[in-house]
Each structure stands twice: as structure tokens, then as C-alpha cells.
Z-matrix of the N, CA and C atoms (Angstrom, degrees):
N
C 1 1.445
C 2 1.529 1 108.19
N 3 1.299 2 117.64 1 133.41
C 4 1.457 3 121.24 2 -179.94
C 5 1.515 4 110.52 3 -82.56
N 6 1.327 5 115.05 4 172.73
C 7 1.461 6 120.35 5 178.44
C 8 1.529 7 111.30 6 -90.24
N 9 1.321 8 118.02 7 10.80
C 10 1.458 9 121.30 8 -177.48
C 11 1.525 10 110.62 9 -62.10
N 12 1.339 11 117.73 10 142.70
C 13 1.463 12 120.76 11 -179.69
C 14 1.523 13 113.56 12 -54.06
N 15 1.333 14 118.66 13 -29.86
C 16 1.462 15 120.57 14 -179.44
C 17 1.526 16 112.14 15 -69.50
N 18 1.319 17 117.07 16 -12.26
C 19 1.459 18 120.73 17 -179.26
C 20 1.529 19 112.92 18 -92.15
N 21 1.324 20 117.47 19 6.36
C 22 1.458 21 121.14 20 179.49
C 23 1.527 22 109.56 21 -132.77
N 24 1.304 23 115.31 22 163.29
C 25 1.459 24 120.53 23 178.98
C 26 1.511 25 110.81 24 -148.89
N 27 1.322 26 115.87 25 -165.56
C 28 1.466 27 122.72 26 178.96
C 29 1.517 28 109.18 27 -128.71
N 30 1.315 29 115.31 28 149.13
C 31 1.465 30 122.32 29 176.43
C 32 1.518 31 109.02 30 -133.72
N 33 1.315 32 116.28 31 144.43
C 34 1.459 33 121.95 32 170.18
C 35 1.518 34 107.12 33 -131.23
N 36 1.329 35 115.53 34 126.33
C 37 1.461 36 121.84 35 -178.21
C 38 1.524 37 107.62 36 -125.22
N 39 1.318 38 116.59 37 123.21
C 40 1.465 39 121.54 38 177.83
C 41 1.521 40 107.57 39 -109.45
N 42 1.319 41 115.25 40 132.73
C 43 1.468 42 120.53 41 -175.68
C 44 1.530 43 108.36 42 -142.92
N 45 1.331 44 117.92 43 142.49
C 46 1.462 45 122.27 44 176.83
C 47 1.521 46 108.76 45 -110.99
N 48 1.329 47 115.24 46 131.54
C 49 1.459 48 122.19 47 179.06
C 50 1.522 49 109.64 48 -115.30
N 51 1.330 50 115.97 49 146.93
C 52 1.462 51 122.61 50 -178.85
C 53 1.531 52 110.22 51 -87.01
N 54 1.328 53 115.87 52 61.82
C 55 1.470 54 121.84 53 178.20
C 56 1.522 55 107.96 54 -162.85
N 57 1.320 56 115.68 55 157.51
C 58 1.463 57 121.57 56 178.88
C 59 1.526 58 110.42 57 -68.25
N 60 1.341 59 117.99 58 155.23
C 61 1.468 60 121.36 59 -179.13
C 62 1.525 61 113.60 60 -54.45
N 63 1.331 62 117.26 61 -38.22
C 64 1.460 63 119.91 62 -179.70
C 65 1.522 64 111.32 63 -60.84
N 66 1.323 65 116.36 64 -39.56
C 67 1.464 66 121.61 65 -178.74
C 68 1.534 67 110.28 66 -71.86
N 69 1.331 68 116.48 67 -45.15
C 70 1.464 69 120.13 68 -179.22
C 71 1.532 70 110.02 69 -63.53
N 72 1.330 71 116.18 70 -44.19
C 73 1.471 72 120.26 71 179.62
C 74 1.528 73 109.90 72 -61.37
N 75 1.337 74 116.73 73 -46.45
C 76 1.469 75 120.28 74 179.94
C 77 1.526 76 111.27 75 -60.77
N 78 1.331 77 117.04 76 -41.85
C 79 1.468 78 120.03 77 -179.86
C 80 1.529 79 111.50 78 -64.41
N 81 1.325 80 116.71 79 -34.31
C 82 1.458 81 120.17 80 -177.45
C 83 1.533 82 113.17 81 -83.61
N 84 1.339 83 116.94 82 -4.39
C 85 1.467 84 119.27 83 -176.39
C 86 1.521 85 114.11 84 -131.26
N 87 1.323 86 117.28 85 9.74
C 88 1.459 87 121.43 86 -178.97
C 89 1.523 88 108.82 87 -120.88
N 90 1.338 89 118.01 88 119.91
C 91 1.469 90 120.39 89 -177.39
C 92 1.526 91 114.72 90 -50.61
N 93 1.341 92 117.52 91 -41.20
C 94 1.466 93 120.27 92 -178.17
C 95 1.521 94 112.17 93 -62.46
N 96 1.316 95 117.75 94 -24.73
C 97 1.469 96 121.78 95 174.75
C 98 1.529 97 110.74 96 -89.17
N 99 1.331 98 116.78 97 -47.47
C 100 1.466 99 121.68 98 -176.25
C 101 1.525 100 113.04 99 -54.15
N 102 1.309 101 117.05 100 -35.85
C 103 1.463 102 121.16 101 -177.41
C 104 1.528 103 112.32 102 -58.27
N 105 1.338 104 117.33 103 -21.80
C 106 1.461 105 121.60 104 -177.22
C 107 1.529 106 114.08 105 -82.52
N 108 1.335 107 117.42 106 -18.53
C 109 1.471 108 117.38 107 -174.56
C 110 1.522 109 114.96 108 -144.38
N 111 1.332 110 119.68 109 -5.65
C 112 1.467 111 120.61 110 -175.59
C 113 1.529 112 109.71 111 -70.18
N 114 1.297 113 115.92 112 116.49
C 115 1.460 114 122.30 113 177.86
C 116 1.508 115 112.13 114 110.10
N 117 1.320 116 115.83 115 157.46
C 118 1.463 117 120.68 116 -178.38
C 119 1.525 118 112.01 117 -71.51
N 120 1.325 119 115.89 118 168.09
C 121 1.460 120 121.74 119 175.07
C 122 1.526 121 108.62 120 -55.84
N 123 1.330 122 115.14 121 136.85
C 124 1.464 123 120.13 122 -178.64
C 125 1.514 124 113.05 123 94.23
N 126 1.318 125 115.87 124 -1.00
C 127 1.463 126 122.18 125 -179.55
C 128 1.522 127 107.95 126 -130.45
N 129 1.314 128 116.40 127 139.84
C 130 1.464 129 122.62 128 176.21
C 131 1.521 130 108.85 129 -118.82
N 132 1.327 131 115.12 130 154.94
C 133 1.457 132 120.27 131 174.42
C 134 1.526 133 107.04 132 -128.38
N 135 1.335 134 116.58 133 94.66
C 136 1.469 135 120.32 134 -179.10
C 137 1.533 136 111.22 135 -58.45
N 138 1.317 137 115.53 136 145.60
C 139 1.462 138 121.76 137 -179.66
C 140 1.529 139 111.53 138 -51.75
N 141 1.327 140 117.30 139 -40.39
C 142 1.467 141 120.89 140 -179.08
C 143 1.529 142 112.25 141 -65.24
N 144 1.340 143 116.81 142 -14.37
C 145 1.464 144 121.49 143 -178.20
C 146 1.524 145 112.86 144 -98.37
N 147 1.331 146 117.95 145 14.96
C 148 1.464 147 121.23 146 -177.08
C 149 1.530 148 109.32 147 -123.49
N 150 1.330 149 115.54 148 126.54
C 151 1.460 150 121.88 149 175.05
C 152 1.524 151 108.11 150 -124.24
N 153 1.323 152 116.33 151 125.59
C 154 1.458 153 121.44 152 176.43
C 155 1.519 154 107.74 153 -131.33
N 156 1.321 155 115.63 154 117.63
C 157 1.466 156 122.33 155 172.79
C 158 1.522 157 105.72 156 -110.14
N 159 1.356 158 116.85 157 96.23
C 160 1.466 159 122.23 158 -167.69
C 161 1.531 160 114.92 159 -74.89
N 162 1.345 161 115.00 160 76.13
C 163 1.468 162 120.86 161 178.72
C 164 1.526 163 108.15 162 -168.05
N 165 1.318 164 117.21 163 154.33
C 166 1.463 165 118.24 164 173.25
C 167 1.533 166 109.68 165 -56.21
N 168 1.311 167 116.79 166 132.18
C 169 1.461 168 122.17 167 -176.11
C 170 1.513 169 113.48 168 89.86
N 171 1.348 170 117.37 169 -10.16
C 172 1.459 171 121.76 170 179.78
C 173 1.517 172 112.12 171 -79.99
N 174 1.320 173 115.26 172 156.37
C 175 1.465 174 121.33 173 -178.89
C 176 1.526 175 111.54 174 -79.13
N 177 1.336 176 115.21 175 145.25
C 178 1.451 177 123.23 176 169.07
C 179 1.523 178 104.77 177 -133.47
N 180 1.341 179 115.90 178 101.84
C 181 1.456 180 121.26 179 -173.76
C 182 1.522 181 110.12 180 -130.74
N 183 1.335 182 114.78 181 138.97
C 184 1.460 183 120.61 182 175.51
C 185 1.528 184 108.48 183 -139.17
N 186 1.313 185 115.04 184 155.18
C 187 1.459 186 120.73 185 169.76
C 188 1.529 187 106.03 186 -130.21
N 189 1.341 188 114.71 187 107.13
C 190 1.457 189 120.47 188 176.23
C 191 1.527 190 107.98 189 -81.57
N 192 1.337 191 115.72 190 149.77
C 193 1.467 192 121.21 191 -178.56
C 194 1.527 193 108.68 192 -126.09
N 195 1.331 194 116.07 193 126.46
C 196 1.453 195 121.47 194 176.56
C 197 1.528 196 108.00 195 -65.32
N 198 1.336 197 117.10 196 123.15
C 199 1.463 198 121.51 197 -174.85
C 200 1.531 199 112.65 198 -63.65
N 201 1.331 200 118.48 199 -28.17
C 202 1.464 201 121.81 200 -178.75
C 203 1.519 202 112.91 201 -87.66
N 204 1.326 203 116.55 202 -47.44
C 205 1.466 204 120.56 203 -170.40
C 206 1.523 205 114.11 204 -100.54
N 207 1.337 206 117.17 205 -19.16
C 208 1.459 207 120.30 206 -175.92
C 209 1.524 208 112.93 207 81.68
N 210 1.340 209 116.72 208 -0.82
C 211 1.466 210 119.73 209 178.20
C 212 1.532 211 109.26 210 -59.74
N 213 1.328 212 115.54 211 140.90
C 214 1.466 213 120.99 212 -176.84
C 215 1.521 214 111.13 213 -107.21
N 216 1.329 215 114.70 214 144.70
C 217 1.463 216 122.28 215 -179.28
C 218 1.530 217 108.51 216 -127.64
N 219 1.322 218 117.74 217 94.80
C 220 1.461 219 120.18 218 -178.87
C 221 1.530 220 112.11 219 -78.30
N 222 1.318 221 115.47 220 147.47
C 223 1.454 222 123.24 221 173.25
C 224 1.528 223 106.04 222 -132.54
N 225 1.327 224 116.53 223 123.98
C 226 1.455 225 120.55 224 -179.75
C 227 1.525 226 108.52 225 -123.56
N 228 1.313 227 114.72 226 112.02
C 229 1.457 228 120.14 227 179.45
C 230 1.513 229 111.11 228 -123.53
N 231 1.319 230 114.27 229 163.60
C 232 1.467 231 122.29 230 174.47
C 233 1.524 232 106.66 231 -127.98
N 234 1.328 233 115.94 232 128.24
C 235 1.457 234 119.93 233 179.49
C 236 1.530 235 110.26 234 -66.41
N 237 1.330 236 114.58 235 130.25
C 238 1.455 237 121.73 236 174.57
C 239 1.521 238 108.45 237 -95.18
N 240 1.329 239 115.61 238 -39.82
C 241 1.464 240 122.73 239 -179.01
C 242 1.519 241 107.50 240 -135.78
N 243 1.325 242 116.09 241 141.03
C 244 1.463 243 120.87 242 178.02
C 245 1.525 244 107.32 243 -150.00
N 246 1.343 245 116.58 244 97.12
C 247 1.462 246 122.51 245 -174.68
C 248 1.526 247 109.97 246 -131.92
N 249 1.352 248 116.98 247 81.63
C 250 1.463 249 120.56 248 -176.35
C 251 1.537 250 111.79 249 -65.18
N 252 1.298 251 119.46 250 143.73
C 253 1.465 252 128.05 251 -11.75
C 254 1.540 253 111.61 252 -98.05
N 255 1.315 254 116.78 253 32.79
C 256 1.464 255 120.72 254 -173.31
C 257 1.523 256 115.15 255 -92.08
N 258 1.338 257 116.82 256 -46.67
C 259 1.455 258 119.10 257 -173.15
C 260 1.514 259 111.37 258 -157.72
N 261 1.315 260 114.03 259 156.05
C 262 1.462 261 120.93 260 170.03
C 263 1.519 262 107.28 261 -151.28
N 264 1.310 263 115.91 262 153.86
C 265 1.461 264 120.45 263 172.74
C 266 1.514 265 108.22 264 -149.13
N 267 1.327 266 114.14 265 150.35
C 268 1.466 267 120.17 266 177.55
C 269 1.517 268 108.93 267 -145.61
N 270 1.320 269 114.35 268 152.29
C 271 1.462 270 121.44 269 178.30
C 272 1.515 271 108.87 270 -115.70
N 273 1.327 272 115.32 271 136.10
C 274 1.458 273 122.57 272 176.52
C 275 1.529 274 107.66 273 -103.83
N 276 1.318 275 116.27 274 96.95
C 277 1.465 276 121.14 275 -176.86
C 278 1.527 277 112.01 276 -65.73
N 279 1.350 278 117.61 277 -25.57
C 280 1.467 279 121.05 278 -179.01
C 281 1.522 280 112.66 279 -69.93
N 282 1.332 281 117.18 280 -19.06
C 283 1.457 282 121.45 281 179.15
C 284 1.525 283 107.34 282 -86.40
N 285 1.325 284 116.68 283 132.11
C 286 1.467 285 121.32 284 -178.14
C 287 1.521 286 110.60 285 -48.08
N 288 1.311 287 116.19 286 126.31
C 289 1.455 288 120.60 287 179.71
C 290 1.513 289 113.87 288 87.33
N 291 1.333 290 117.86 289 -8.98
C 292 1.463 291 120.67 290 179.56
C 293 1.518 292 111.61 291 72.47
N 294 1.326 293 117.20 292 74.92
C 295 1.470 294 121.54 293 179.97
C 296 1.528 295 109.88 294 -62.98
N 297 1.325 296 116.20 295 131.11
C 298 1.455 297 121.69 296 177.82
C 299 1.516 298 109.56 297 -115.98
N 300 1.330 299 115.56 298 132.90
C 301 1.457 300 123.04 299 177.05
C 302 1.515 301 108.09 300 -115.90
N 303 1.334 302 116.56 301 125.00
C 304 1.472 303 122.78 302 177.12
C 305 1.517 304 107.78 303 -120.79
N 306 1.337 305 116.11 304 131.21
C 307 1.461 306 120.81 305 -179.51
C 308 1.519 307 108.63 306 -124.49
N 309 1.333 308 115.20 307 127.57
C 310 1.461 309 122.14 308 175.03
C 311 1.521 310 107.71 309 -108.41
N 312 1.324 311 116.67 310 135.37
C 313 1.460 312 123.33 311 -178.09
C 314 1.530 313 107.47 312 -109.57
N 315 1.332 314 116.91 313 108.33
C 316 1.465 315 122.03 314 -177.47
C 317 1.518 316 110.56 315 -102.47
N 318 1.338 317 115.48 316 124.11
C 319 1.463 318 121.89 317 178.12
C 320 1.526 319 108.29 318 -76.59
N 321 1.323 320 117.47 319 117.08
C 322 1.461 321 121.32 320 179.45
C 323 1.524 322 111.82 321 -83.98
N 324 1.344 323 116.60 322 -2.29
C 325 1.454 324 121.13 323 173.43
C 326 1.513 325 115.56 324 80.16
N 327 1.306 326 118.60 325 1.87
C 328 1.465 327 121.45 326 -178.69
C 329 1.533 328 111.34 327 -128.93
N 330 1.328 329 115.66 328 28.27
C 331 1.463 330 120.09 329 -179.06
C 332 1.513 331 112.95 330 85.53
N 333 1.332 332 117.29 331 3.50
C 334 1.458 333 121.38 332 178.85
C 335 1.528 334 109.47 333 -112.22
N 336 1.332 335 114.46 334 156.28
C 337 1.460 336 121.51 335 179.01
C 338 1.514 337 109.26 336 -128.25
N 339 1.316 338 114.86 337 131.22
C 340 1.455 339 120.18 338 172.08
C 341 1.522 340 106.76 339 -97.43
N 342 1.328 341 116.02 340 127.20
C 343 1.461 342 119.57 341 173.42
C 344 1.525 343 108.03 342 -106.61
N 345 1.317 344 114.65 343 138.18
C 346 1.457 345 121.01 344 174.39
C 347 1.526 346 105.77 345 -118.85
N 348 1.317 347 115.00 346 112.10
C 349 1.463 348 121.74 347 -179.29
C 350 1.524 349 107.62 348 -103.71
N 351 1.324 350 115.14 349 121.96
C 352 1.465 351 120.45 350 178.92
C 353 1.524 352 107.51 351 -119.64
N 354 1.330 353 115.91 352 124.69
C 355 1.462 354 121.15 353 179.54
C 356 1.523 355 109.34 354 -117.97
N 357 1.329 356 115.28 355 136.88
C 358 1.458 357 121.21 356 176.30
C 359 1.527 358 108.85 357 -121.22
N 360 1.324 359 115.39 358 158.64
C 361 1.465 360 122.11 359 -176.98
C 362 1.526 361 111.46 360 57.38
N 363 1.323 362 115.56 361 41.55
C 364 1.464 363 122.08 362 -178.78
C 365 1.533 364 108.85 363 -83.39
N 366 1.339 365 117.46 364 121.81
C 367 1.468 366 119.39 365 176.11
C 368 1.531 367 110.21 366 -59.64
N 369 1.324 368 116.06 367 144.77
C 370 1.465 369 120.73 368 -177.20
C 371 1.519 370 112.68 369 -55.34
N 372 1.360 371 117.54 370 -35.47
C 373 1.468 372 119.19 371 -179.61
C 374 1.525 373 112.02 372 -62.10
N 375 1.358 374 117.72 373 -28.58
C 376 1.469 375 120.86 374 178.82
C 377 1.522 376 111.62 375 -83.55
N 378 1.323 377 116.78 376 -7.68
C 379 1.459 378 121.11 377 177.71
C 380 1.523 379 111.62 378 -97.37
N 381 1.326 380 117.44 379 -2.20
C 382 1.466 381 121.30 380 -178.06
C 383 1.524 382 110.52 381 -65.82
N 384 1.327 383 115.78 382 159.24
C 385 1.462 384 121.29 383 177.67
C 386 1.525 385 110.62 384 -59.03
N 387 1.335 386 117.30 385 -38.85
C 388 1.464 387 121.33 386 179.87
C 389 1.531 388 111.23 387 -64.46
N 390 1.328 389 117.14 388 -44.61
C 391 1.463 390 121.04 389 179.00
C 392 1.527 391 110.80 390 -64.64
N 393 1.323 392 117.20 391 -40.72
C 394 1.463 393 121.15 392 179.37
C 395 1.528 394 111.26 393 -66.91
N 396 1.328 395 117.18 394 -36.21
C 397 1.466 396 120.90 395 176.63
C 398 1.532 397 110.05 396 -64.84
N 399 1.326 398 116.86 397 -39.28
C 400 1.462 399 120.69 398 176.76
C 401 1.516 400 111.49 399 -63.72
N 402 1.323 401 116.59 400 -42.92
C 403 1.469 402 120.99 401 177.50
C 404 1.520 403 110.24 402 -61.02
N 405 1.316 404 116.77 403 -40.88
C 406 1.467 405 120.72 404 179.06
C 407 1.532 406 110.72 405 -60.02
N 408 1.339 407 118.08 406 -38.57
C 409 1.467 408 119.40 407 179.47
C 410 1.527 409 111.03 408 -66.03
N 411 1.316 410 117.17 409 -30.24
C 412 1.463 411 120.39 410 175.59
C 413 1.529 412 110.36 411 -65.49
N 414 1.334 413 116.47 412 -40.13
C 415 1.469 414 120.30 413 176.74
C 416 1.525 415 110.90 414 -64.94
N 417 1.327 416 116.68 415 -38.59
C 418 1.465 417 120.50 416 177.65
C 419 1.525 418 110.04 417 -63.20
N 420 1.341 419 117.01 418 -42.15
C 421 1.467 420 121.07 419 176.51
C 422 1.524 421 110.50 420 -61.83
N 423 1.345 422 117.07 421 -39.26
C 424 1.465 423 120.38 422 179.20
C 425 1.529 424 110.13 423 -66.84
N 426 1.339 425 118.13 424 -41.55
C 427 1.474 426 120.95 425 176.35
C 428 1.522 427 110.33 426 -55.11
N 429 1.333 428 116.59 427 -47.98
C 430 1.463 429 121.29 428 -178.56
C 431 1.525 430 110.67 429 -63.91
N 432 1.338 431 116.58 430 -40.20
C 433 1.460 432 119.43 431 179.62
C 434 1.522 433 110.75 432 -65.50
N 435 1.328 434 117.63 433 -45.51
C 436 1.464 435 120.58 434 179.02
C 437 1.539 436 110.63 435 -59.21
N 438 1.330 437 117.16 436 -38.93
C 439 1.473 438 121.06 437 179.67
C 440 1.518 439 111.25 438 -65.85
N 441 1.335 440 117.55 439 -24.48
C 442 1.456 441 120.91 440 -178.27
C 443 1.531 442 113.03 441 -82.88
N 444 1.332 443 117.02 442 -12.58
C 445 1.465 444 119.66 443 -177.13
C 446 1.512 445 112.90 444 -76.55
């Protein structure tokens, strides 16, 4: 895939979680929580494979492992913004064009949090129906994890 602008796009995903913004933000930025839901069904992210340096310029790195084959999928990001529990963003320089993910955590005032995830410079393969279905399973895993807390 080339680095041409036509090879990338944008995504916005809005999701509501049954937890306060502080809890959702902490779960999405703390390795001990992330290990329970980071990655689609069929993939695990061992605690030892997660690095979070919670500050602008800090690292956000994970290595997901395919549960069947053992194949590894590294993600290396750098936080651009880190403002608990309101927003965070990180850029993945390894992705052609430098994919940036920004997440806003909106307090719905009733113990629920709406997250708005906006991604730019998204490679077309990550915009496919299959990739989006995998991302959805990660959200389902996060819902179940939040319910267990």
C-alpha cells in the first residue's frame, strides 16, 4: 500500500459504556485493565506486552497475540494529548501516514460515558467491514469487563 492520500481515510465511532468517565478512561489507559479487552475476539494482549506512559509524548504500545497461531501484532503509539478523564489522542508513526486516534469521554450524567473515537490517516484495510467487526468485538469485551468491576 502506498502512502498516497487516497489510500487512507477517516473513521468516527461513538460508543456508550455503563461506567463513569473516570472509570472508562482509567480502563483504557491502565495496562492491568487493558489486558482484559484490548484486541478483537481471538486475540489476547498479555500484560507484559502493554506499555502506557500517561503524558503527552509518552509511549502507548501493545503487542496483541493471535490465540491460535501465536502471531504477534505490535502497535506503537505516542500520546499527543492526555487529559484525564476528558480526552486522549495518540499517533502511530508505523502506520503509513501516521494514523492518529483521538478519544473524547463524555459524561452522560447517569453513570454512563459516551466515547467518541475519531481516527485520521486510517489505512483502507483497517476501514474494511472485517476490521470494523473485529474492533466491535473489542468493545464488547470492554463492556463485559466494565460490568465485572
